[in-house]
Steps between C-alpha positions, in 0.01 A plus 500: 500500500770765498811428706427134530698185507336161460690275731283198576265242355287304746293183496231380738565132571312227683808346666792734568761230561408309184503823295844594635629156405359535147675835456825359638486193274358654183633854490804473731379807689625527854550531777147571619445700816183390679273640767209289619155576635501876494170633628415831339192717509447657161234709334351267238274683256406752768448254786739381772624143463756304700703262290741226605766444237855383441733616227840437349729741315773399257695684233600429143696776327312826548169332582379402845273195510233490771292194586197553726283243678191626681398263780150630574202594283481866603438750223821611331650589166659154510162328520363731229760366256521143625179381667579200718873566468541352152835608353484820295713795397385760748683827450790701375645742750618851426707721723371857468629832631159653576228263627246783532544603136463138390180465707357800315613368162336159558185673633478707179538180297213343697717214624390368838716434804475125561672513836741714692674510833835524671762238571803446717662688784510823298136464394588519131192598299391273215207524260366242256305642206272266309656535156403148389276639224775728370815284532390155617611526862489742791750781547662557839646840583764557765623838606859582583589332828868470594462184711307323224751610236790367710322165538441483123867576437599218738270255322645604162857462630421155642350395165803625308742314729291186547695176450204265545554446872252588773213559252230592755580757767312709753414853390582614853864414426511804270351752742 
């Protein structure tokens, strides 16, 4: 992946609040920025699927930690990795300069798109490739998106300055 930066590791969890608390207690990662019950229509393995999920984002050093809880049983990359929502490492996320070139590279490698879609007010494009056979988890690719990059910078700054207070916050507070 030329011109890449791995910036995130993500876990599918069966209880978002309990998972956040475990990360706070065990790893002292925080604060976490949470958004609940996002409904998103994605393309899951070539078919449309509407998922209901919540997620939390925290930061430790240069790594963003994402925790994802899917509330319904719709087809998704999350359910592929964690049937029934059982906790599992789901993906590493790479920021890439050229999403189209990466699509072609993964196609040449024969690695399947697990699910893809857009998110947020700017309709940021995301793609999950099923790289479980190659690296043990999925790979998410994000293209350059200024609004998303600003949000990531704010999460990183909050993590660097965190004094242990207000450990769970609304993601909307950063937008």
